[in-house]
LODRENDO-690023 format. One line per 5 residues: their letters; for each residue x, y, z of C-alpha. Coordinates in nm, 3 decimals, padded with zeros to 5 digits. Last residue first. Layout:
BEGIN
A> X Y Z  ...;
% end
This chain:
BEGIN
XXXXX> -01.159 -00.190 01.537  -01.146 -00.285 01.907  -01.349 -00.049 02.121  -01.167 00.235 02.296  -01.133 00.197 02.670;
XXXXX> -01.367 00.405 02.883  -01.293 00.774 02.940  -01.574 00.939 02.745  -01.833 00.683 02.854  -01.745 00.730 03.221;
XXXXX> -01.754 01.108 03.187  -02.096 01.081 03.022  -02.224 00.870 03.311  -02.110 01.140 03.555  -02.285 01.393 03.331;
XXXXX> -02.613 01.206 03.363  -02.570 01.175 03.740  -02.510 01.550 03.775  -02.814 01.628 03.563  -03.030 01.395 03.773;
XXXXX> -02.907 01.548 04.100  -02.977 01.900 03.975  -03.326 01.794 03.861  -03.392 01.631 04.199  -03.293 01.954 04.372;
XXXXX> -03.552 02.135 04.162  -03.822 01.886 04.264  -03.720 01.918 04.628  -03.781 02.296 04.632  -03.484 02.525 04.592;
XXXXX> -03.366 02.707 04.904  -03.004 02.612 04.845  -03.009 02.774 04.501  -02.654 02.900 04.537  -02.534 02.549 04.621;
XXXXX> -02.734 02.393 04.337  -02.593 02.646 04.091  -02.238 02.577 04.204  -02.291 02.202 04.175  -02.440 02.241 03.826;
XXXXX> -02.152 02.461 03.714  -01.900 02.210 03.852  -02.078 01.929 03.668  -02.061 02.134 03.348  -01.685 02.180 03.381;
XXXXX> -01.629 01.813 03.462  -01.820 01.704 03.154  -01.631 01.956 02.939  -01.299 01.821 03.066  -01.408 01.467 02.975;
XXXXX> -01.516 01.572 02.627  -01.192 01.766 02.579  -00.987 01.465 02.688  -01.154 01.241 02.430  -01.112 01.481 02.140;
XXXXX> -00.753 01.552 02.247  -00.683 01.179 02.260  -00.820 01.147 01.907  -00.576 01.418 01.795  -00.288 01.243 01.971;
XXXXX> -00.370 00.911 01.807  -00.392 01.070 01.463  -00.046 01.220 01.519  00.100 01.561 01.602  -00.240 01.671 01.728;
XXXXX> -00.558 01.862 01.649  -00.900 01.929 01.795  -01.195 02.133 01.665  -01.525 02.164 01.848  -01.900 02.191 01.795;
XXXXX> -02.064 02.463 01.587  -02.282 02.694 01.796  -01.966 02.874 01.916  -01.663 02.669 01.818  -01.474 02.536 02.121;
XXXXX> -01.108 02.495 02.030  -00.842 02.231 02.091  -00.464 02.198 02.046  -00.328 02.527 02.177  00.048 02.544 02.248;
XXXXX> 00.161 02.677 01.909  -00.130 02.925 01.903  -00.420 02.963 01.660  -00.700 03.178 01.804  -00.703 03.452 01.539;
XXXXX> -00.693 03.185 01.268  -01.019 03.037 01.399  -01.206 03.361 01.332  -01.051 03.384 00.986  -01.156 03.027 00.901;
XXXXX> -01.512 03.104 01.016  -01.526 03.412 00.792  -01.381 03.211 00.504  -01.704 03.012 00.515  -01.770 02.638 00.547;
XXXXX> -02.013 02.668 00.837  -02.150 03.014 00.906  -01.959 03.219 01.166  -01.971 03.200 01.544  -01.680 03.310 01.758;
XXXXX> -01.400 03.062 01.825  -01.380 02.991 02.198  -01.046 02.908 02.357  -00.945 02.579 02.524  -00.681 02.655 02.786;
XXXXX> -00.331 02.551 02.891  -00.293 02.312 02.598  -00.522 02.027 02.494  -00.319 01.704 02.473  -00.017 01.808 02.681;
XXXXX> -00.215 02.016 02.930  -00.452 01.722 02.970  -00.163 01.522 03.120  -00.156 01.732 03.436  -00.228 02.088 03.546;
XXXXX> -00.588 02.192 03.495  -00.717 02.314 03.156  -00.915 02.638 03.164  -01.219 02.622 02.939  -01.316 02.923 02.731;
XXXXX> -01.671 03.062 02.760  -01.929 03.087 02.481  -02.188 02.884 02.671  -02.284 02.707 02.347  -01.931 02.566 02.326;
XXXXX> -01.994 02.387 02.655  -02.284 02.202 02.493  -02.054 02.109 02.204  -01.809 01.970 02.460  -02.086 01.751 02.600;
XXXXX> -02.234 01.622 02.274  -01.947 01.567 02.030  -02.016 01.782 01.724  -01.678 01.700 01.577  -01.393 01.858 01.383;
XXXXX> -01.064 01.665 01.374  -00.719 01.781 01.259  -00.425 01.541 01.214  -00.055 01.589 01.141  00.014 01.904 01.340;
XXXXX> 00.375 02.014 01.394  00.368 02.222 01.076  00.103 02.442 01.245  -00.007 02.735 01.029  -00.071 02.528 00.714;
XXXXX> -00.226 02.235 00.900  -00.456 02.463 01.101  -00.564 02.669 00.801  -00.612 02.352 00.597  -00.849 02.212 00.859;
XXXXX> -01.073 02.518 00.847  -01.054 02.538 00.468  -01.170 02.176 00.443  -01.481 02.258 00.647  -01.714 02.208 00.350;
XXXXX> -01.586 01.853 00.337  -01.431 01.748 00.007  -01.630 01.694 -00.313  -01.635 01.331 -00.429  -01.425 01.175 -00.706;
XXXXX> -01.098 01.134 -00.522  -00.742 01.240 -00.598  -00.563 01.568 -00.668  -00.821 01.836 -00.588  -00.681 02.192 -00.557;
XXXXX> -00.692 02.307 -00.194  -00.465 02.607 -00.273  -00.146 02.545 -00.074  -00.252 02.216 00.084  -00.300 02.029 -00.242;
XXXXX> -00.593 01.798 -00.197  -00.658 01.424 -00.159  -01.023 01.339 -00.100  -01.133 01.022 00.080  -01.394 00.824 -00.115;
XXXXX> -01.136 00.571 -00.240  -01.054 00.489 00.123  -01.412 00.373 00.173  -01.707 00.535 00.354  -01.983 00.308 00.489;
XXXXX> -01.954 00.391 00.859  -01.860 00.751 00.786  -02.174 00.829 00.589  -02.079 01.063 00.307  -02.218 01.416 00.272;
XXXXX> -01.883 01.583 00.195  -01.567 01.380 00.161  -01.317 01.338 00.447  -00.985 01.510 00.386  -00.637 01.389 00.291;
XXXXX> -00.363 01.654 00.277  -00.082 01.731 00.035  00.221 01.963 00.011  00.431 01.902 00.324  00.331 01.535 00.335;
XXXXX> 00.016 01.328 00.378  -00.142 01.547 00.647  -00.473 01.420 00.779  -00.805 01.603 00.774  -01.120 01.490 00.954;
XXXXX> -01.489 01.583 00.947  -01.800 01.621 01.162  -02.156 01.516 01.084  -02.215 01.262 00.806  -02.381 01.003 01.027;
XXXXX> -02.261 01.073 01.380  -01.909 01.155 01.498  -01.799 01.165 01.863  -02.019 00.873 01.966  -01.746 00.616 02.026;
XXXXX> -01.848 00.409 01.725  -01.836 00.721 01.509  -01.490 00.817 01.635  -01.352 00.472 01.556  -01.518 00.453 01.214;
XXXXX> -01.398 00.800 01.119  -01.046 00.723 01.236  -01.035 00.404 01.029  -01.149 00.590 00.718  -00.886 00.862 00.766;
XXXXX> -00.624 00.590 00.818  -00.732 00.434 00.488  -00.661 00.763 00.312  -00.323 00.786 00.485  -00.230 00.433 00.376;
XXXXX> -00.334 00.500 00.018  -00.115 00.811 00.010  00.185 00.624 00.149  00.141 00.341 -00.099  00.000 00.000 00.000;
% end
């Protein structure tokens, strides 16, 4: 298998893994993987990730996104991934998802501070918010570009999910996983703070807080469990 073919198959394998783990769904989300200094492989537009083949994966020239291989149009977010890969030579893989908990945090429009520990390596010191812009537009790419930093590996995109990157496919997937776990913890802290402030709430309201906390605890467990075998 040639280098290009191997990268295209890796994109397929990543899509299947992330779909099975609930981070991608149907045709939502997209992935880009660097082939070399001049070429990238990108998921095709409007293609179910559980039935996609390596031949469906688009190969593009990084400099101008000219199509080189593949018969389907690339993801509408190709420009977003290309901006990351062009600005960050250390990045090999870029992943955009609508993963549920981190996407909920993105709706709050507030950056997430990353505590000391291994998450700092996968995510950076903080996870900034990229302001809203329509999907697939140069406006969205420009908003992301303003938040690109050498030590930032994840972004919350207002009303539009998240973007994670890494020096390898494995590192990018780890960032996706760690961001979901961090988002769960952040929301649980917000719920606990709200419940403490609302100490005079009636029992029904306290039950709602307890239910939300339990649901997020389950989400943390799902986000941190071992990956399924391919």
